[in-house]
C-alpha positions as CSV (number, residue, x, y, z in Angstrom):
1,M,-14.6,-3.4,-17.8
2,P,-15.0,-2.3,-14.2
3,S,-16.6,-4.9,-12.0
4,K,-18.8,-4.6,-8.9
5,P,-17.1,-4.4,-5.5
6,N,-16.9,-7.9,-4.1
7,A,-17.2,-8.9,-0.5
8,A,-13.5,-9.1,0.2
9,S,-12.9,-5.5,-1.2
10,R,-15.8,-4.2,0.9
11,L,-14.3,-5.9,4.0
12,V,-10.8,-4.5,3.5
13,F,-12.4,-1.1,3.0
14,L,-14.3,-1.5,6.3
15,A,-11.1,-2.6,8.0
16,F,-9.5,0.6,6.7
17,L,-12.4,2.6,8.1
18,L,-11.8,0.9,11.4
19,V,-8.1,1.8,11.3
20,I,-8.8,5.5,10.4
21,S,-11.5,5.8,13.0
22,A,-9.4,4.2,15.8
23,A,-6.4,6.2,14.9
24,A,-8.5,9.4,15.1
25,A,-10.7,8.6,18.0
26,N,-8.5,6.3,20.0
27,D,-11.8,4.6,20.9
28,D,-12.6,1.2,19.5
29,A,-16.4,1.4,20.2
30,A,-16.6,4.8,18.4
31,A,-14.5,3.3,15.6
32,R,-17.0,0.4,15.2
33,R,-19.9,2.8,15.1
34,T,-18.2,4.8,12.5
35,M,-17.4,1.9,10.4
36,E,-21.0,0.6,10.6
37,Q,-22.3,4.0,9.6
38,F,-20.1,4.1,6.5
39,A,-20.9,0.6,5.6
40,G,-24.7,0.5,6.2
41,F,-24.5,-2.9,7.9
42,P,-22.9,-4.3,11.1
43,A,-19.2,-4.8,11.3
44,S,-19.8,-8.4,12.1
45,D,-22.3,-11.1,11.4
46,D,-23.3,-13.9,13.8
47,G,-22.1,-17.2,12.6
48,E,-20.3,-16.2,9.5
49,G,-17.4,-14.0,8.5
50,P,-15.1,-12.3,10.9
51,S,-15.6,-12.4,14.7
52,S,-16.7,-9.4,16.8
53,D,-13.3,-9.0,18.1
54,F,-12.3,-6.1,15.8
55,H,-9.5,-4.3,17.7
56,V,-7.1,-2.0,15.9
57,D,-3.5,-2.0,17.4
58,S,-3.3,1.8,17.2
59,E,-0.2,1.9,19.3
60,G,1.6,-0.7,17.2
61,L,0.7,1.0,14.1
62,Q,1.9,4.4,15.4
63,R,5.2,2.7,16.5
64,Q,5.7,1.1,13.0
65,I,5.1,4.6,11.5
66,D,7.7,6.2,13.8
67,E,10.2,3.3,13.1
68,L,9.9,3.6,9.4
69,A,10.4,7.4,9.6
70,S,13.8,6.7,11.2
71,F,15.0,5.4,7.8
72,S,15.7,9.0,6.6
73,D,18.5,11.1,5.0
74,S,17.1,14.1,6.8
75,P,16.8,14.7,10.6
76,A,13.4,14.2,12.3
77,P,10.6,15.2,12.1
78,S,11.2,15.4,8.4
79,V,11.7,12.3,6.1
80,T,13.9,12.0,3.0
81,R,13.9,8.6,1.4
82,V,14.8,8.6,-2.3
83,L,14.6,5.6,-4.6
84,Y,17.2,2.9,-4.3
85,T,19.3,4.8,-1.7
86,D,20.5,3.0,1.4
87,K,17.5,4.4,3.4
88,D,15.1,3.2,0.8
89,V,16.6,-0.3,1.0
90,Q,16.3,-0.3,4.7
91,A,12.6,0.8,4.5
92,R,12.0,-2.1,2.0
93,R,13.6,-4.5,4.3
94,Y,11.4,-3.3,7.2
95,I,8.2,-3.6,5.2
96,K,9.1,-7.1,4.0
97,G,9.8,-8.1,7.7
98,I,6.2,-7.1,8.8
99,M,4.8,-8.9,5.8
100,N,6.7,-12.1,6.8
101,Q,5.6,-11.7,10.4
102,L,2.0,-11.7,9.3
103,G,2.5,-14.9,7.4
104,L,2.0,-13.3,3.9
105,V,3.8,-14.7,0.9
106,V,6.3,-12.0,0.0
107,R,7.7,-11.4,-3.5
108,E,9.3,-8.6,-5.5
109,D,9.2,-7.9,-9.2
110,A,12.1,-6.8,-11.3
111,V,12.0,-3.0,-10.1
112,G,11.2,-3.7,-6.6
113,N,7.4,-3.4,-6.2
114,I,6.8,-5.5,-3.1
115,F,3.8,-7.8,-2.7
116,G,2.5,-9.5,0.5
117,R,-0.2,-12.0,-0.4
118,W,-2.7,-13.7,1.9
119,E,-3.9,-16.6,-0.2
120,G,-7.6,-17.0,-0.4
121,S,-9.7,-20.2,-0.5
122,E,-10.2,-19.6,-4.2
123,P,-6.7,-18.3,-5.5
124,G,-7.7,-18.4,-9.1
125,L,-10.0,-15.4,-8.6
126,G,-8.7,-11.9,-9.1
127,A,-7.2,-10.7,-5.9
128,V,-8.2,-7.6,-3.8
129,A,-5.2,-5.3,-3.6
130,T,-4.3,-2.4,-1.4
131,G,-1.2,-0.4,-0.7
132,S,0.8,2.6,-1.5
133,H,4.5,3.8,-1.3
134,V,7.1,4.6,1.2
135,D,9.5,6.6,-0.8
136,A,9.6,10.2,0.3
137,I,10.6,13.6,-1.2
138,P,13.3,15.6,0.6
139,F,12.1,17.0,3.9
140,S,8.5,15.5,3.7
141,G,6.3,14.1,6.5
142,K,6.2,10.5,7.8
143,F,2.5,9.8,6.8
144,D,2.5,10.3,3.0
145,G,2.2,6.9,1.4
146,V,3.3,5.2,4.5
147,V,-0.2,4.9,6.0
148,G,-1.4,3.3,2.9
149,V,1.2,0.5,3.3
150,L,1.4,0.1,7.2
151,G,-2.4,0.8,7.5
152,A,-3.0,-1.9,4.9
153,L,-0.9,-4.3,6.8
154,E,-2.7,-3.5,10.1
155,A,-6.0,-4.1,8.2
156,I,-4.8,-7.5,7.2
157,S,-3.6,-8.2,10.7
158,L,-6.9,-7.2,12.0
159,L,-8.8,-9.5,9.7
160,K,-6.5,-12.4,10.6
161,R,-7.0,-11.8,14.2
162,S,-10.8,-11.8,13.8
163,A,-10.5,-15.3,12.2
164,F,-11.6,-14.0,8.8
165,L,-10.8,-16.5,5.9
166,P,-10.8,-14.7,2.5
167,K,-12.3,-16.3,-0.6
168,R,-10.3,-14.0,-2.9
169,S,-6.6,-13.5,-2.1
170,L,-5.7,-10.2,-0.4
171,E,-2.5,-8.5,-1.4
172,V,-0.7,-5.5,0.0
173,I,1.6,-3.8,-2.5
174,M,4.4,-1.4,-1.7
175,F,5.0,0.5,-5.0
176,T,8.3,1.4,-6.1
177,S,9.0,5.2,-6.7
178,E,5.8,7.0,-6.4
179,E,7.7,10.3,-6.1
180,P,9.7,11.7,-9.1
181,T,12.7,12.8,-7.0
182,R,15.5,10.9,-8.4
183,F,14.7,10.3,-12.1
184,G,11.9,12.8,-12.7
185,I,9.4,10.0,-13.2
186,S,6.4,9.8,-10.8
187,C,4.4,6.6,-10.1
188,L,7.2,4.5,-11.7
189,G,6.4,1.1,-10.3
190,S,2.6,1.3,-10.6
191,R,2.8,2.7,-14.2
192,L,5.1,-0.2,-15.2
193,M,2.5,-2.5,-13.7
194,A,-0.1,-1.0,-15.8
195,G,1.9,-1.8,-18.9
196,I,3.1,1.7,-20.0
197,E,5.4,0.7,-22.8
198,E,6.7,4.3,-23.2
199,L,7.9,4.2,-19.6
200,A,9.7,0.9,-20.1
201,Q,11.6,2.4,-23.1
202,S,12.5,5.6,-21.3
203,L,14.0,3.6,-18.3
204,R,16.5,2.2,-20.7
205,K,18.3,5.6,-21.0
206,V,17.2,7.8,-18.1
207,V,19.9,9.0,-15.6
208,D,19.7,10.9,-12.3
209,N,21.5,14.3,-11.6
210,Q,24.7,12.3,-10.7
211,N,24.6,10.7,-14.1
212,V,23.7,7.3,-12.6
213,S,21.4,5.3,-14.9
214,F,18.2,3.8,-13.7
215,L,19.5,0.3,-14.3
216,D,22.7,0.9,-12.4
217,A,20.7,2.5,-9.5
218,A,18.5,-0.5,-9.3
219,E,21.5,-2.9,-9.3
220,S,22.9,-0.9,-6.3
221,A,19.8,-1.7,-4.4
222,G,19.9,-5.4,-5.2
223,Y,17.7,-5.4,-8.4
224,K,20.0,-6.5,-11.1
225,L,17.9,-6.5,-14.3
226,N,18.3,-6.3,-18.1
227,L,16.1,-4.3,-20.4
228,E,13.7,-7.1,-21.1
229,D,13.0,-7.6,-17.4
230,L,11.1,-4.3,-17.4
231,H,8.3,-6.0,-19.3
232,S,7.9,-8.8,-16.8
233,V,6.5,-6.1,-14.4
234,F,3.4,-5.6,-16.7
235,L,0.3,-7.1,-15.1
236,K,-1.8,-9.7,-16.9
237,T,-5.5,-9.3,-17.4
238,D,-7.7,-9.9,-14.4
239,K,-4.8,-10.2,-11.9
240,Y,-6.7,-8.1,-9.5
241,S,-10.5,-7.5,-9.1
242,A,-10.2,-4.4,-7.0
243,F,-7.8,-1.9,-5.5
244,I,-8.1,0.3,-2.4
245,E,-5.7,2.9,-1.2
246,L,-5.6,4.8,2.1
247,H,-3.9,8.1,1.7
248,I,-3.6,11.5,3.4
249,E,-5.6,14.2,1.8
250,Q,-3.3,16.7,0.1
251,G,-5.8,19.5,0.1
252,P,-8.2,21.4,2.3
253,I,-11.5,19.8,1.1
254,L,-12.2,17.4,4.0
255,E,-11.1,20.0,6.6
256,K,-13.4,22.6,5.0
257,E,-16.2,20.2,5.0
258,G,-15.8,19.7,8.8
259,S,-14.9,16.0,8.5
260,R,-14.2,14.2,11.9
261,Y,-11.1,12.7,9.9
262,P,-9.9,15.6,7.8
263,Y,-6.6,14.2,6.9
264,W,-7.4,10.7,5.4
265,H,-9.3,9.4,2.5
266,C,-9.5,6.1,0.6
267,Y,-9.4,5.5,-3.1
268,C,-11.5,2.5,-4.2
269,N,-11.3,1.2,-7.7
270,C,-12.6,-2.0,-9.1
271,C,-10.6,-2.8,-12.2
272,S,-9.5,-5.2,-14.9
273,C,-5.8,-4.6,-15.4
274,K,-4.5,-5.0,-19.0
275,S,-1.0,-5.8,-20.1
């Protein structure tokens, strides 16, 4: 059953709002006001919670986006980064490097979903998760999915710099193969995490247009797995208490509504994942 948003999920959402606002306005004071307007309460409290030093490293975030875009099989400004190719492996290494720099506990599952965890004071509670993907269809842009991963890492960095100490663990996830480019299967990593048995079965025999099997492609990227390993990706019940994703809007709605930030939106879902 869905649960109510907890304090940690609200705070990560606020941090996301600050990241979006600062990126769009390039003005920390304006970003803080925007975040407080969305939240309905101040960005910081006296004596408890994060300090008032909420400052987004907008230049650093843009630099990371540009650096990640350089791992591409097509020339700039386009990005092509297909599942388990050399450029995909380089991008994965880059994301794990940032996670390690932030002091997160980094792990990967059998298909390469990447997790960076900031342990909370009560790690037995369901974690608050956020993230997206970094694979890219041929000749796409450099923001699709990427802002949900790098933006999440900047939000975590912001909370760490503000001396926030989470009760629930916070986890940034880089999902494997959101795009269907190579095997014709979209949201591959996240659907496996959701326990889709039909997908696990189909991955046993699917091949790409070069007749390379999913298992062989995974092994070429460093993920040597057998058929039973696919089930190890399935999440257990109550692993996460909430999930938030920052993503570009892939339509005209926000722009038509005259939003100050017409290209970004957040998905927020409080959930109880089932295996």
